A tleap script that builds the chain and sets N, CA, C and O, in Angstrom:
source leaprc.protein.ff14SB
mol = sequence {
  NMET PHE LEU LYS ASP LYS VAL GLY LYS ILE
  ILE ALA ILE LYS GLY LYS ILE SER ASP ILE
  PRO TRP GLN HIE MET ILE ASN TYR VAL GLU
  ASN HIE ASN GLN ILE TYR TYR PHE ASP LEU
  GLU ASP GLY ASP GLN ILE VAL ILE TYR SER
  GLU ALA GLU ILE CHIE
}
set mol.1.N position { 200.264 224.345 186.688 }
set mol.1.CA position { 201.230 224.901 185.767 }
set mol.1.C position { 200.526 225.214 184.450 }
set mol.1.O position { 199.770 224.389 183.937 }
set mol.2.N position { 200.766 226.374 183.916 }
set mol.2.CA position { 200.274 226.756 182.608 }
set mol.2.C position { 201.446 226.718 181.638 }
set mol.2.O position { 202.417 227.456 181.803 }
set mol.3.N position { 201.356 225.854 180.619 }
set mol.3.CA position { 202.470 225.724 179.680 }
set mol.3.C position { 202.751 227.018 178.936 }
set mol.3.O position { 203.890 227.263 178.540 }
set mol.4.N position { 201.729 227.858 178.736 }
set mol.4.CA position { 201.964 229.126 178.034 }
set mol.4.C position { 202.936 230.011 178.806 }
set mol.4.O position { 203.572 230.884 178.215 }
set mol.5.N position { 203.063 229.802 180.107 }
set mol.5.CA position { 204.021 230.562 180.912 }
set mol.5.C position { 205.449 230.050 180.731 }
set mol.5.O position { 206.395 230.660 181.229 }
set mol.6.N position { 205.607 228.942 180.028 }
set mol.6.CA position { 206.925 228.312 179.847 }
set mol.6.C position { 207.480 228.495 178.439 }
set mol.6.O position { 208.489 227.877 178.098 }
set mol.7.N position { 206.854 229.321 177.619 }
set mol.7.CA position { 207.325 229.539 176.254 }
set mol.7.C position { 208.774 230.018 176.278 }
set mol.7.O position { 209.113 230.944 177.015 }
set mol.8.N position { 209.630 229.383 175.468 }
set mol.8.CA position { 211.032 229.756 175.385 }
set mol.8.C position { 211.904 229.108 176.444 }
set mol.8.O position { 213.114 229.331 176.474 }
set mol.9.N position { 211.298 228.302 177.320 }
set mol.9.CA position { 212.056 227.637 178.381 }
set mol.9.C position { 212.109 226.141 178.122 }
set mol.9.O position { 211.279 225.601 177.391 }
set mol.10.N position { 213.071 225.485 178.714 }
set mol.10.CA position { 213.172 224.033 178.636 }
set mol.10.C position { 212.315 223.450 179.744 }
set mol.10.O position { 212.440 223.837 180.906 }
set mol.11.N position { 211.430 222.504 179.374 }
set mol.11.CA position { 210.572 221.852 180.358 }
set mol.11.C position { 210.659 220.343 180.171 }
set mol.11.O position { 211.155 219.869 179.148 }
set mol.12.N position { 210.184 219.599 181.143 }
set mol.12.CA position { 210.083 218.142 181.045 }
set mol.12.C position { 208.643 217.758 181.349 }
set mol.12.O position { 208.071 218.183 182.352 }
set mol.13.N position { 208.065 216.942 180.462 }
set mol.13.CA position { 206.728 216.419 180.684 }
set mol.13.C position { 206.761 214.921 180.431 }
set mol.13.O position { 207.586 214.443 179.652 }
set mol.14.N position { 205.874 214.175 181.077 }
set mol.14.CA position { 205.837 212.725 180.919 }
set mol.14.C position { 204.663 212.344 180.028 }
set mol.14.O position { 203.543 212.824 180.203 }
set mol.15.N position { 204.943 211.482 179.082 }
set mol.15.CA position { 203.937 211.006 178.152 }
set mol.15.C position { 204.612 210.536 176.878 }
set mol.15.O position { 205.782 210.151 176.880 }
set mol.16.N position { 203.839 210.574 175.768 }
set mol.16.CA position { 204.422 210.141 174.494 }
set mol.16.C position { 203.748 210.882 173.346 }
set mol.16.O position { 202.613 211.344 173.460 }
set mol.17.N position { 204.477 210.983 172.234 }
set mol.17.CA position { 203.901 211.558 171.031 }
set mol.17.C position { 202.816 210.596 170.556 }
set mol.17.O position { 203.043 209.390 170.454 }
set mol.18.N position { 201.656 211.130 170.273 }
set mol.18.CA position { 200.475 210.330 169.980 }
set mol.18.C position { 200.441 209.818 168.548 }
set mol.18.O position { 200.901 210.482 167.620 }
set mol.19.N position { 199.885 208.623 168.392 }
set mol.19.CA position { 199.590 208.079 167.072 }
set mol.19.C position { 198.204 208.524 166.607 }
set mol.19.O position { 197.902 208.483 165.414 }
set mol.20.N position { 197.362 208.950 167.554 }
set mol.20.CA position { 195.981 209.316 167.252 }
set mol.20.C position { 195.713 210.731 167.769 }
set mol.20.O position { 195.471 210.914 168.962 }
set mol.21.N position { 195.753 211.730 166.888 }
set mol.21.CA position { 195.460 213.094 167.338 }
set mol.21.C position { 193.963 213.270 167.588 }
set mol.21.O position { 193.155 213.035 166.690 }
set mol.22.N position { 193.588 213.683 168.805 }
set mol.22.CA position { 192.183 213.987 169.069 }
set mol.22.C position { 191.998 215.445 169.465 }
set mol.22.O position { 190.903 215.859 169.846 }
set mol.23.N position { 193.053 216.206 169.374 }
set mol.23.CA position { 192.973 217.662 169.499 }
set mol.23.C position { 193.054 218.229 168.094 }
set mol.23.O position { 193.611 217.589 167.202 }
set mol.24.N position { 192.520 219.397 167.886 }
set mol.24.CA position { 192.703 220.060 166.601 }
set mol.24.C position { 193.757 221.146 166.768 }
set mol.24.O position { 193.911 221.716 167.848 }
set mol.25.N position { 194.475 221.423 165.694 }
set mol.25.CA position { 195.456 222.505 165.753 }
set mol.25.C position { 194.701 223.800 166.035 }
set mol.25.O position { 193.680 224.073 165.404 }
set mol.26.N position { 195.190 224.586 166.965 }
set mol.26.CA position { 194.466 225.800 167.339 }
set mol.26.C position { 195.167 227.064 166.893 }
set mol.26.O position { 194.610 228.156 167.011 }
set mol.27.N position { 196.376 226.935 166.383 }
set mol.27.CA position { 197.123 228.142 166.057 }
set mol.27.C position { 198.256 227.795 165.094 }
set mol.27.O position { 198.725 226.658 165.055 }
set mol.28.N position { 198.678 228.767 164.336 }
set mol.28.CA position { 199.900 228.636 163.550 }
set mol.28.C position { 200.931 229.510 164.230 }
set mol.28.O position { 200.693 230.697 164.454 }
set mol.29.N position { 202.062 228.938 164.558 }
set mol.29.CA position { 203.114 229.669 165.259 }
set mol.29.C position { 204.297 229.809 164.308 }
set mol.29.O position { 204.952 228.824 163.968 }
set mol.30.N position { 204.561 231.032 163.885 }
set mol.30.CA position { 205.670 231.283 162.974 }
set mol.30.C position { 206.965 230.790 163.599 }
set mol.30.O position { 207.198 230.984 164.792 }
set mol.31.N position { 207.802 230.155 162.798 }
set mol.31.CA position { 209.097 229.581 163.217 }
set mol.31.C position { 208.941 228.342 164.099 }
set mol.31.O position { 209.939 227.827 164.603 }
set mol.32.N position { 207.743 227.863 164.292 }
set mol.32.CA position { 207.511 226.624 165.048 }
set mol.32.C position { 206.623 225.727 164.173 }
set mol.32.O position { 205.467 225.464 164.504 }
set mol.33.N position { 207.185 225.269 163.060 }
set mol.33.CA position { 206.375 224.557 162.089 }
set mol.33.C position { 206.323 223.045 162.298 }
set mol.33.O position { 205.710 222.341 161.496 }
set mol.34.N position { 206.943 222.534 163.342 }
set mol.34.CA position { 206.813 221.129 163.706 }
set mol.34.C position { 205.656 221.030 164.699 }
set mol.34.O position { 205.681 221.669 165.752 }
set mol.35.N position { 204.653 220.237 164.367 }
set mol.35.CA position { 203.464 220.137 165.206 }
set mol.35.C position { 203.294 218.686 165.654 }
set mol.35.O position { 203.304 217.768 164.834 }
set mol.36.N position { 203.139 218.491 166.965 }
set mol.36.CA position { 203.004 217.156 167.542 }
set mol.36.C position { 201.805 217.120 168.471 }
set mol.36.O position { 201.488 218.103 169.142 }
set mol.37.N position { 201.146 215.979 168.498 }
set mol.37.CA position { 200.087 215.713 169.470 }
set mol.37.C position { 200.726 214.828 170.528 }
set mol.37.O position { 201.324 213.800 170.208 }
set mol.38.N position { 200.598 215.224 171.783 }
set mol.38.CA position { 201.328 214.577 172.867 }
set mol.38.C position { 200.347 214.094 173.922 }
set mol.38.O position { 199.581 214.884 174.474 }
set mol.39.N position { 200.372 212.781 174.203 }
set mol.39.CA position { 199.527 212.198 175.242 }
set mol.39.C position { 200.247 212.276 176.578 }
set mol.39.O position { 201.318 211.696 176.758 }
set mol.40.N position { 199.643 213.004 177.512 }
set mol.40.CA position { 200.200 213.128 178.850 }
set mol.40.C position { 199.869 211.892 179.676 }
set mol.40.O position { 198.928 211.167 179.354 }
set mol.41.N position { 200.633 211.644 180.739 }
set mol.41.CA position { 200.410 210.484 181.594 }
set mol.41.C position { 199.012 210.466 182.212 }
set mol.41.O position { 198.474 209.394 182.491 }
set mol.42.N position { 198.417 211.648 182.427 }
set mol.42.CA position { 197.096 211.694 183.080 }
set mol.42.C position { 195.943 211.460 182.102 }
set mol.42.O position { 194.780 211.519 182.499 }
set mol.43.N position { 196.255 211.193 180.819 }
set mol.43.CA position { 195.232 210.908 179.833 }
set mol.43.C position { 194.855 212.096 178.966 }
set mol.43.O position { 194.164 211.926 177.961 }
set mol.44.N position { 195.291 213.293 179.330 }
set mol.44.CA position { 195.032 214.462 178.498 }
set mol.44.C position { 195.961 214.469 177.289 }
set mol.44.O position { 196.957 213.746 177.249 }
set mol.45.N position { 195.622 215.286 176.317 }
set mol.45.CA position { 196.474 215.443 175.144 }
set mol.45.C position { 196.693 216.929 174.903 }
set mol.45.O position { 195.776 217.736 175.056 }
set mol.46.N position { 197.914 217.280 174.526 }
set mol.46.CA position { 198.240 218.664 174.192 }
set mol.46.C position { 198.827 218.703 172.789 }
set mol.46.O position { 199.278 217.685 172.264 }
set mol.47.N position { 198.817 219.885 172.192 }
set mol.47.CA position { 199.457 220.110 170.904 }
set mol.47.C position { 200.750 220.837 171.169 }
set mol.47.O position { 200.758 221.842 171.879 }
set mol.48.N position { 201.850 220.351 170.611 }
set mol.48.CA position { 203.157 220.956 170.792 }
set mol.48.C position { 203.598 221.564 169.471 }
set mol.48.O position { 203.606 220.887 168.443 }
set mol.49.N position { 203.966 222.844 169.499 }
set mol.49.CA position { 204.522 223.544 168.349 }
set mol.49.C position { 206.009 223.717 168.633 }
set mol.49.O position { 206.375 224.333 169.635 }
set mol.50.N position { 206.866 223.190 167.777 }
set mol.50.CA position { 208.295 223.189 168.041 }
set mol.50.C position { 209.076 223.733 166.857 }
set mol.50.O position { 208.685 223.559 165.703 }
set mol.51.N position { 210.194 224.399 167.163 }
set mol.51.CA position { 211.108 224.850 166.111 }
set mol.51.C position { 211.827 223.666 165.479 }
set mol.51.O position { 212.068 223.654 164.271 }
set mol.52.N position { 212.167 222.681 166.283 }
set mol.52.CA position { 212.945 221.542 165.829 }
set mol.52.C position { 212.144 220.255 165.971 }
set mol.52.O position { 211.193 220.177 166.750 }
set mol.53.N position { 212.546 219.254 165.207 }
set mol.53.CA position { 211.896 217.955 165.276 }
set mol.53.C position { 212.128 217.330 166.648 }
set mol.53.O position { 213.223 217.434 167.202 }
set mol.54.N position { 211.111 216.689 167.192 }
set mol.54.CA position { 211.207 215.997 168.476 }
set mol.54.C position { 211.370 214.516 168.183 }
set mol.54.O position { 210.628 213.954 167.378 }
set mol.55.N position { 212.343 213.879 168.837 }
set mol.55.CA position { 212.604 212.434 168.634 }
set mol.55.C position { 212.205 211.675 169.863 }
set mol.55.O position { 212.339 210.452 169.905 }
savepdb mol mol.pdb
quit
């Protein structure tokens, strides 16, 4: 699965918002100014750009 193919859709992923970012921000996304580092269950980390705050 490529997450870029899911832009604008609701998805579910397993993991947690990270306390330790080890990815660098790679882009500024207009209207998506909430930025989160997310640790996936498999040990990878992704950067999430969101319109709204994630709880």
